[in-house]
C-alpha positions, -999 to 999 in steps of 0.1 A, spaced: -661 -522 -25 -644 -529 8 -657 -555 32 -677 -539 61 -660 -539 95 -690 -558 109 -686 -585 82 -649 -593 89 -640 -623 109 -623 -611 141 -611 -630 171 -613 -614 205 -600 -626 239 -623 -650 258 -616 -644 295 -627 -655 329 -641 -633 357 -606 -622 367 -597 -613 331 -574 -642 326 -571 -651 289 -587 -684 280 -582 -683 243 -596 -666 212 -633 -666 203 -648 -652 171 -666 -620 180 -700 -628 167 -700 -662 184 -691 -645 217 -720 -621 213 -745 -647 202 -736 -672 229 -730 -647 257 -693 -657 261 -674 -636 285 -647 -616 266 -624 -586 271 -635 -552 258 -629 -515 263 -648 -482 261 -631 -448 257 -647 -415 268 -630 -387 248 -634 -353 263 -638 -324 239 -641 -289 255 -648 -305 289 -677 -327 276 -677 -363 266 -683 -371 229 -712 -396 230 -717 -419 201 -752 -428 188 -744 -464 180 -752 -480 146 -743 -516 154 -756 -551 153 -754 -553 191 -772 -527 211 -781 -506 180 -795 -471 186 -782 -466 221 -758 -439 233 -723 -450 242 -693 -430 253 -670 -421 223 -662 -457 212 -663 -493 224 -646 -523 209 -623 -553 217 -586 -560 214 -580 -585 187 -563 -619 190 -539 -630 163 -520 -663 159 -543 -678 186 -523 -662 215 -511 -627 206 -534 -602 221 -535 -566 208 -528 -542 237 -558 -523 249 -541 -489 242 -533 -499 206 -569 -511 202 -582 -478 216 -561 -458 191 -571 -480 161 -608 -477 171 -607 -439 174 -590 -438 140 -617 -461 124 -647 -445 141 -637 -408 144 -607 -403 121 -586 -393 152 -549 -400 150 -529 -410 181 -514 -375 180 -549 -361 184 -553 -379 217 -540 -365 250 -537 -380 285 -551 -415 278 -558 -430 312 -573 -464 323 -599 -456 349 -612 -491 359 -634 -518 346 -670 -532 347 -679 -568 345 -715 -572 332 -738 -593 311 -768 -578 293 -791 -592 266 -798 -569 236 -837 -567 235 -836 -560 198 -813 -588 185 -801 -623 192 -769 -609 207 -757 -600 242 -728 -583 258 -709 -603 284 -678 -583 290 -649 -575 312 -648 -540 299 -621 -514 307 -628 -477 307 -603 -453 293 -606 -415 293 -586 -390 273 -589 -355 257 -588 -341 222 -588 -306 207 -599 -321 173 -635 -313 165 -654 -346 164 -663 -361 129 -681 -393 133 -679 -422 108 -715 -426 97 -710 -463 88 -704 -468 126 -727 -443 141 -760 -424 135 -744 -393 150 -731 -380 183 -737 -355 210 -716 -338 236 -725 -344 273 -712 -333 306 -704 -360 332 -730 -344 355 -758 -345 329 -752 -382 323 -749 -390 360 -780 -370 369 -799 -383 339 -806 -348 325 -790 -352 291 -812 -360 261 -796 -394 256 -798 -404 293 -828 -428 287 -809 -446 259 -775 -452 274 -757 -485 267 -756 -510 296 -718 -506 299 -721 -468 302 -746 -473 329 -722 -496 347 -694 -471 345 -716 -443 358 -728 -465 386 -692 -473 396 -684 -436 394 -654 -441 372 -654 -407 355 
């Protein structure tokens, strides 16, 4: 049996409020202590709608995210995985999408936020970049990572008319508030 992704020790970039790298921090320590760290979210458009993931996660479980959210990893204390490489690896892990399935990957901006998860001892304190892209591959979610998914138009999320609107993750709310889509 393989070790769960959530059980692996992974180091992520601890940053300041201008996204300057301050050193590595173990991901669960960062989330338990509310340490500011670098992150990303990717909104993948399929047939002009965003694939929204129904998160199955130790932090902000049971909320709706854009397609995937994660962190670049730090190796050898100073080598930081590029955000684009982290996006592609996350989409492969969580959606079985290969880099060749992704078109027009674009960085749209960032949100700096801090929010406590009301259901756990963890919080998110992130300098989080938003990427958007497109795919023609029908979504197939990894059920170890998500309960499921839905498709949503940007307007239905902004206007809070989509079924998942009342359960959006704090970072998705920030991106929508900043009008980054």
